[in-house]
C-alpha positions as CSV (number, residue, x, y, z in Angstrom):
1,X,-20.3,9.8,-32.7
2,X,-16.4,8.5,-32.5
3,X,-15.3,7.9,-28.5
4,X,-12.4,9.5,-27.0
5,X,-10.5,6.8,-26.9
6,X,-11.3,5.5,-30.8
7,X,-7.9,4.2,-32.3
8,X,-6.0,3.5,-29.0
9,X,-4.7,0.1,-29.5
10,X,-4.4,-1.6,-26.3
11,X,-2.4,-4.0,-25.4
12,X,-4.2,-6.3,-22.2
13,X,-2.0,-8.7,-20.4
14,X,-3.9,-8.5,-17.0
15,X,-6.2,-10.7,-15.1
16,X,-8.1,-11.5,-12.0
17,X,-9.1,-7.8,-10.8
18,X,-6.6,-4.4,-11.1
19,X,-5.3,-4.3,-14.7
20,X,-9.0,-5.4,-15.9
21,X,-10.6,-2.6,-14.3
22,X,-8.6,-0.3,-15.8
23,X,-8.8,-1.9,-19.1
24,X,-12.5,-2.2,-19.2
25,X,-12.8,1.2,-18.6
26,X,-10.1,3.0,-21.0
27,X,-12.7,-0.4,-23.6
28,X,-15.4,2.1,-22.1
29,X,-14.2,5.3,-23.3
30,X,-13.2,4.1,-27.3
31,X,-10.0,2.7,-26.9
32,X,-9.6,-1.6,-28.3
33,X,-8.3,-3.4,-25.6
34,X,-7.5,-6.4,-26.9
35,X,-6.8,-9.3,-24.0
36,X,-4.1,-12.2,-24.2
37,X,-5.3,-15.0,-23.0
38,X,-3.5,-18.2,-22.6
39,X,-5.2,-21.0,-25.3
40,X,-7.2,-23.1,-23.1
41,X,-7.3,-21.3,-20.4
42,X,-7.8,-18.2,-20.4
43,X,-8.6,-16.4,-17.7
44,X,-8.6,-17.6,-14.2
45,X,-11.9,-15.6,-13.4
46,X,-13.4,-16.9,-16.3
47,X,-13.6,-20.3,-13.9
48,X,-14.0,-18.9,-10.7
49,X,-16.6,-18.5,-8.0
50,X,-19.0,-19.6,-11.3
51,X,-23.3,-19.6,-10.8
52,X,-24.4,-21.7,-14.2
53,X,-21.6,-25.0,-14.4
54,X,-19.2,-24.3,-17.7
55,X,-19.5,-20.9,-18.9
56,X,-17.3,-17.6,-17.4
57,X,-18.2,-16.5,-14.9
58,X,-19.5,-13.5,-13.1
59,X,-15.9,-12.4,-11.8
60,X,-15.0,-12.4,-15.5
61,X,-17.4,-10.7,-17.6
62,X,-18.3,-7.5,-14.6
63,X,-14.5,-6.8,-15.6
64,X,-14.0,-7.8,-19.3
65,X,-16.9,-6.0,-20.9
66,X,-16.1,-4.4,-24.7
67,X,-13.0,-6.3,-25.1
68,X,-12.0,-8.6,-27.4
69,X,-9.5,-12.2,-26.4
70,X,-7.1,-13.2,-28.1
71,X,-6.0,-16.5,-26.9
72,X,-2.0,-17.0,-27.2
73,X,1.5,-19.2,-26.3
74,X,3.7,-16.4,-26.1
75,X,5.8,-19.0,-25.2
76,X,6.4,-20.3,-28.8
77,X,8.5,-18.5,-31.5
78,X,5.4,-18.3,-33.5
79,X,3.9,-16.4,-30.2
80,X,6.8,-14.3,-30.0
81,X,6.3,-13.5,-33.3
82,X,3.2,-11.9,-32.9
83,X,3.0,-10.1,-30.1
84,X,5.8,-8.6,-31.7
85,X,3.3,-7.6,-34.5
86,X,1.3,-6.5,-32.4
87,X,3.6,-4.2,-30.1
88,X,4.8,-2.3,-33.2
89,X,1.3,-1.6,-34.2
90,X,-0.7,-0.4,-30.5
91,X,-0.4,2.6,-27.9
92,X,-0.9,0.1,-24.5
93,X,0.6,-3.0,-22.9
94,X,-0.8,-3.0,-19.5
95,X,0.6,-6.2,-17.7
96,X,0.1,-7.8,-13.4
97,X,2.0,-10.2,-13.7
98,X,5.1,-10.9,-11.2
99,X,8.2,-9.1,-11.3
100,X,10.3,-10.1,-14.3
101,X,8.1,-12.2,-16.5
102,X,7.9,-9.9,-19.1
103,X,11.5,-10.3,-19.1
104,X,11.6,-13.5,-19.3
105,X,9.0,-13.7,-21.9
106,X,12.1,-11.3,-24.4
107,X,10.3,-8.5,-24.1
108,X,12.0,-6.1,-21.7
109,X,11.2,-2.2,-21.6
110,X,14.5,-1.6,-23.8
111,X,13.1,-4.6,-26.1
112,X,10.0,-2.8,-26.1
113,X,11.0,0.6,-27.0
114,X,13.1,-0.7,-29.9
115,X,10.6,-2.2,-31.7
116,X,8.2,1.2,-30.2
117,X,9.1,4.5,-29.6
118,X,6.0,5.3,-28.6
119,X,5.0,2.0,-26.8
120,X,3.2,3.0,-23.0
121,X,3.7,-0.1,-20.6
122,X,1.6,-0.1,-17.5
123,X,2.4,-1.9,-14.8
124,X,-0.3,-3.0,-11.3
125,X,2.3,-4.6,-8.4
126,X,1.7,-5.3,-5.4
127,X,4.5,-3.2,-4.0
128,X,6.8,-0.2,-5.9
129,X,10.0,-0.9,-7.3
130,X,13.1,-1.1,-4.8
131,X,10.0,-1.3,-2.1
132,X,11.8,-4.1,0.6
133,X,8.7,-6.1,0.0
134,X,8.9,-6.4,-4.2
135,X,8.6,-9.8,-4.6
136,X,5.8,-10.1,-1.9
137,X,2.9,-11.8,-3.8
138,X,0.0,-9.3,-3.1
139,X,-4.1,-9.6,-3.1
140,X,-7.2,-7.7,-2.0
141,X,-6.8,-7.9,1.4
142,X,-2.8,-8.1,1.8
143,X,-3.4,-4.7,0.0
144,X,-5.6,-2.9,2.1
145,X,-3.7,-4.3,5.0
146,X,-0.4,-3.3,3.9
147,X,-2.0,0.6,2.3
148,X,-3.4,1.1,5.9
149,X,-6.8,0.3,5.6
150,X,-6.9,-2.4,8.1
151,X,-5.6,-1.2,10.7
152,X,-7.9,2.6,10.8
153,X,-11.1,0.5,10.0
154,X,-13.6,-1.8,12.2
155,X,-14.5,-0.9,16.0
156,X,-11.8,-0.2,18.4
157,X,-12.1,-4.0,20.4
158,X,-12.3,-5.9,17.3
159,X,-9.6,-6.7,15.2
160,X,-8.0,-4.9,12.1
161,X,-11.0,-5.4,9.6
162,X,-10.8,-5.3,5.8
163,X,-13.6,-3.5,3.4
164,X,-15.6,-5.3,1.2
165,X,-15.0,-2.7,-1.1
166,X,-12.2,-3.4,-3.7
167,X,-9.0,-0.7,-2.3
168,X,-6.5,-3.5,-3.5
169,X,-7.6,-4.4,-6.6
170,X,-10.1,-2.1,-8.5
171,X,-9.2,1.6,-6.9
172,X,-5.2,0.3,-8.4
173,X,-6.8,-0.3,-11.6
174,X,-8.9,3.5,-11.8
175,X,-5.1,4.6,-10.2
176,X,-3.4,2.5,-13.6
177,X,-5.9,4.2,-15.9
178,X,-5.5,8.4,-14.8
179,X,-1.6,7.2,-14.8
180,X,-1.8,6.3,-18.9
181,X,-4.0,8.8,-19.8
182,X,-1.6,11.3,-18.3
183,X,1.1,9.2,-20.5
184,X,-0.6,9.1,-23.6
185,X,-1.5,12.9,-23.3
186,X,2.3,13.4,-22.7
187,X,3.3,11.4,-25.6
188,X,1.2,13.5,-27.6
189,X,3.6,16.4,-26.8
190,X,6.6,14.5,-26.7
191,X,6.4,11.6,-29.1
192,X,7.9,9.6,-26.8
193,X,5.9,6.5,-24.2
194,X,7.3,5.2,-20.5
195,X,7.3,3.0,-18.1
196,X,4.3,3.0,-15.4
197,X,3.8,1.8,-12.7
198,X,1.2,1.8,-9.9
199,X,1.7,-0.5,-6.9
200,X,-2.2,-1.4,-5.0
201,X,-0.2,-0.6,-1.5
202,X,0.0,2.9,-3.0
203,X,-3.3,3.3,-3.8
204,X,-4.9,1.6,-0.9
205,X,-2.8,4.4,1.1
206,X,-4.2,7.4,-1.1
207,X,-7.3,6.4,-0.4
208,X,-6.1,6.5,3.6
209,X,-4.6,9.9,3.0
210,X,-7.0,11.4,6.4
211,X,-5.9,8.4,8.8
212,X,-2.5,10.0,7.4
213,X,-3.4,13.2,8.5
214,X,-5.2,12.1,11.6
215,X,-1.8,10.7,12.7
216,X,0.0,13.1,12.6
217,X,-2.7,15.1,14.5
218,X,-2.5,12.8,17.2
219,X,1.4,12.6,17.5
220,X,0.6,16.4,18.5
221,X,-2.3,17.0,20.6
222,X,-2.2,13.1,21.9
223,X,-6.2,12.6,21.3
224,X,-8.7,13.3,18.0
225,X,-11.8,14.4,19.0
226,X,-14.0,13.1,16.4
227,X,-13.1,9.3,17.0
228,X,-15.2,8.2,19.9
229,X,-12.9,7.4,22.0
230,X,-13.1,10.6,22.6
231,X,-13.3,12.2,25.4
232,X,-13.5,9.5,28.3
233,X,-11.6,6.6,26.2
234,X,-7.5,6.9,26.1
235,X,-6.0,6.4,23.3
236,X,-2.7,5.1,21.6
237,X,0.6,6.3,19.8
238,X,-1.1,5.0,16.6
239,X,-4.9,6.0,14.4
240,X,-7.4,3.8,16.5
241,X,-10.8,1.7,14.8
242,X,-13.3,4.8,15.0
243,X,-15.7,2.0,13.9
244,X,-18.5,4.1,12.4
245,X,-17.2,7.8,13.3
246,X,-17.0,10.2,9.9
247,X,-13.3,10.4,10.3
248,X,-13.9,14.0,8.2
249,X,-14.7,16.3,12.0
250,X,-18.2,15.7,11.9
251,X,-19.9,13.2,14.0
252,X,-21.5,10.0,12.0
253,X,-23.0,6.2,13.1
254,X,-25.5,3.7,11.7
255,X,-28.2,3.9,13.7
256,X,-31.2,1.6,14.2
257,X,-34.3,2.1,12.1
258,X,-37.8,0.5,12.2
259,X,-37.3,-4.0,11.5
260,X,-33.6,-3.8,12.7
261,X,-34.7,-7.1,14.4
262,X,-34.8,-9.1,11.5
263,X,-33.5,-6.6,8.8
264,X,-29.7,-6.7,9.0
265,X,-29.7,-4.2,6.6
266,X,-32.6,-2.3,8.2
267,X,-29.9,1.4,9.7
268,X,-29.4,4.7,8.9
269,X,-26.5,6.6,8.5
270,X,-26.5,9.6,10.3
271,X,-24.6,12.8,10.3
272,X,-24.6,15.6,13.0
273,X,-23.0,19.1,10.8
274,X,-22.6,22.2,13.2
275,X,-24.8,24.2,10.2
276,X,-27.7,21.6,10.6
277,X,-27.7,21.3,13.8
278,X,-30.7,22.8,14.2
279,X,-32.6,21.8,11.8
280,X,-31.9,18.4,13.4
281,X,-33.2,19.5,16.4
282,X,-36.5,20.3,14.9
283,X,-36.8,17.0,12.3
284,X,-36.7,15.1,16.1
285,X,-38.4,16.8,18.0
286,X,-36.0,18.7,20.4
287,X,-35.7,22.0,19.2
288,X,-34.6,22.9,23.3
289,X,-31.7,21.6,22.3
290,X,-31.1,24.2,19.5
291,X,-30.0,27.2,22.2
292,X,-29.4,25.5,24.5
293,X,-25.0,25.9,26.4
294,X,-24.1,22.8,26.8
295,X,-25.3,20.9,22.8
296,X,-24.7,24.2,20.7
297,X,-22.2,24.1,19.9
298,X,-19.6,20.3,18.4
299,X,-17.1,21.1,21.5
300,X,-20.0,20.7,24.1
301,X,-22.0,17.9,22.1
302,X,-19.2,16.1,22.0
303,X,-19.0,14.6,25.8
304,X,-22.4,13.2,25.0
305,X,-22.5,12.1,21.1
306,X,-23.7,8.8,21.8
307,X,-26.6,9.9,23.8
308,X,-27.5,12.2,21.7
309,X,-27.5,9.6,18.6
310,X,-29.7,7.4,21.0
311,X,-32.2,9.9,21.3
312,X,-31.9,9.8,17.8
313,X,-32.4,5.6,17.7
314,X,-35.3,6.7,19.8
315,X,-37.2,8.5,17.4
316,X,-35.9,6.4,14.6
317,X,-37.4,3.0,16.0
318,X,-41.2,3.4,14.3
319,X,-40.1,4.4,11.2
320,X,-38.6,2.7,8.2
321,X,-34.9,3.6,6.6
322,X,-36.4,4.8,3.5
323,X,-38.8,7.3,5.2
324,X,-36.5,8.6,7.7
325,X,-34.5,10.0,4.9
326,X,-37.3,11.4,3.4
327,X,-37.9,13.1,6.2
328,X,-34.6,14.3,7.1
329,X,-33.8,15.1,3.6
330,X,-36.6,17.6,3.9
331,X,-34.2,19.3,7.0
332,X,-31.4,19.1,4.7
333,X,-29.6,16.8,6.2
334,X,-26.6,14.3,5.2
335,X,-28.2,11.1,6.0
336,X,-28.2,8.1,4.0
337,X,-29.7,3.9,3.9
338,X,-27.8,1.4,4.2
339,X,-28.2,0.0,1.2
340,X,-28.0,-4.2,0.5
341,X,-26.6,-4.8,-3.4
342,X,-29.9,-6.1,-3.9
343,X,-31.8,-3.0,-3.3
344,X,-28.8,-1.1,-5.7
345,X,-29.5,-3.8,-8.3
346,X,-33.2,-2.6,-8.3
347,X,-32.3,0.7,-7.9
348,X,-34.9,3.2,-10.7
349,X,-32.3,5.6,-10.3
350,X,-29.3,4.0,-10.8
351,X,-30.7,2.1,-14.2
352,X,-32.0,5.4,-15.6
353,X,-28.3,6.2,-14.9
354,X,-26.6,3.4,-16.7
355,X,-24.7,2.7,-13.4
356,X,-26.6,-0.2,-12.6
357,X,-27.1,-2.0,-16.9
358,X,-28.2,-5.0,-18.7
359,X,-25.7,-7.0,-20.7
360,X,-26.5,-9.3,-22.8
361,X,-24.0,-12.6,-23.5
362,X,-23.6,-15.3,-25.9
363,X,-23.4,-18.1,-23.1
364,X,-25.4,-16.8,-19.9
365,X,-28.0,-14.4,-21.4
366,X,-28.5,-11.4,-19.3
367,X,-26.4,-10.5,-16.5
368,X,-26.2,-7.2,-14.6
369,X,-22.9,-5.6,-14.3
370,X,-21.7,-1.5,-12.6
371,X,-21.5,0.7,-15.4
372,X,-19.4,3.5,-16.0
373,X,-19.4,6.0,-12.6
374,X,-18.3,8.7,-14.8
375,X,-20.4,10.9,-16.2
376,X,-20.7,12.6,-19.8
377,X,-22.3,15.0,-21.3
378,X,-21.3,14.5,-25.0
379,X,-20.5,10.7,-24.6
380,X,-23.0,7.6,-23.6
381,X,-21.3,4.4,-22.5
382,X,-22.3,1.6,-24.6
383,X,-21.7,-1.3,-21.9
384,X,-21.4,-4.7,-24.0
385,X,-20.9,-8.3,-23.0
386,X,-17.7,-9.8,-22.0
387,X,-15.6,-12.5,-25.0
388,X,-15.3,-15.4,-25.2
389,X,-12.5,-17.3,-24.7
390,X,-10.6,-16.6,-28.2
391,X,-12.9,-14.9,-29.1
392,X,-11.1,-12.4,-31.7
393,X,-8.3,-14.3,-32.6
394,X,-9.2,-15.0,-36.3
395,X,-10.1,-11.9,-36.7
396,X,-7.2,-10.3,-34.6
397,X,-4.6,-12.1,-36.8
398,X,-6.3,-11.7,-39.9
399,X,-6.3,-7.4,-39.5
400,X,-2.3,-8.2,-38.9
401,X,-2.1,-9.6,-42.3
402,X,-2.4,-13.2,-41.2
403,X,-3.7,-15.5,-44.1
404,X,-6.7,-18.0,-43.8
405,X,-3.7,-20.7,-43.8
406,X,-1.4,-19.1,-42.3
407,X,-4.2,-19.1,-38.8
408,X,-5.4,-22.5,-38.9
409,X,-1.6,-23.8,-38.9
410,X,-1.3,-21.6,-35.6
411,X,-4.8,-22.9,-34.2
412,X,-3.4,-27.0,-35.4
413,X,0.1,-26.0,-33.7
414,X,-2.1,-24.8,-30.3
415,X,0.1,-21.1,-30.8
416,X,-3.6,-19.5,-30.2
């Protein structure tokens, strides 16, 4: 079965995480992604955080599956000639260089458009074009701070906290993938390519929109009733850190389960939704709360919400997190065990759905990676191992019309 993006050729000039996450997903869905790397070096993540000496690191393999690798020195005249030919026959060029790097290579937007009017040039940037921090170098945690995530994460009596989730990097890559697919659809209608840019700050802020909502509510009324600071604490003029509060109007918290003294992840997340109040009371044996005016409404419960959580936690003390969730799910109560990476890696449901997949690599053997989070009824996403550095160089050059003798000469001169 052909894949939806078959026939789309992508020049992947990205490195580290944001760009590679974007192009990897497009490769999963059938695009021919040609990862262009420096001869002898390649993407820096090939050697970062290695667990096997001399072998591509998991950092690289888990962000570059299903791609082809072309080594190319674009500083040479011959390298520029190869890239020119590649641009003419490709659909998308994705880059996360510093500002102006493509221009300095001689491939301005105007020149690329002359070579290929249908080309889409997609860029990951730290800040949007024209932003006063436009020239600032940005990494994952920098983006989380610049986009508002860190200031609203953590506990009120502690410092701003960054998330372990890649809100700055992989999140930006997903936004860029949406932008590329939109530009491809637009090209189907107009025949014209265009520039697509996504900034890491903007992408983080997009995921923090509920906190922007809360800022406006706070400006208007001076408090936020679903935060743990209400009603006994105080609010400043900015959205506070809410600890483990739900953030969506439904009180929630992380609660201890059996074994928490020795297992740092023996917890569940428990949410008190209004419509689930009666089932919650029945589940924990507090039926008298159902019709008690002091408890029966969310507003009545708010000033004693942590007392309620303490009662639930007492109910949990002789139950493991899995036993607790198995009981609570029968009452349709929103909750989840706090799952570790090890538990997720070995989860049979995630293995069966393709969310966690085992992949073969030519040098490291089998390794686990995260598969497609998007599921289709008519597409099976087949995850393949990441390419070795320059593994497909000769293959790609041959397809562009270079002879074996020409390719050998390019290798000799270290152009590829």
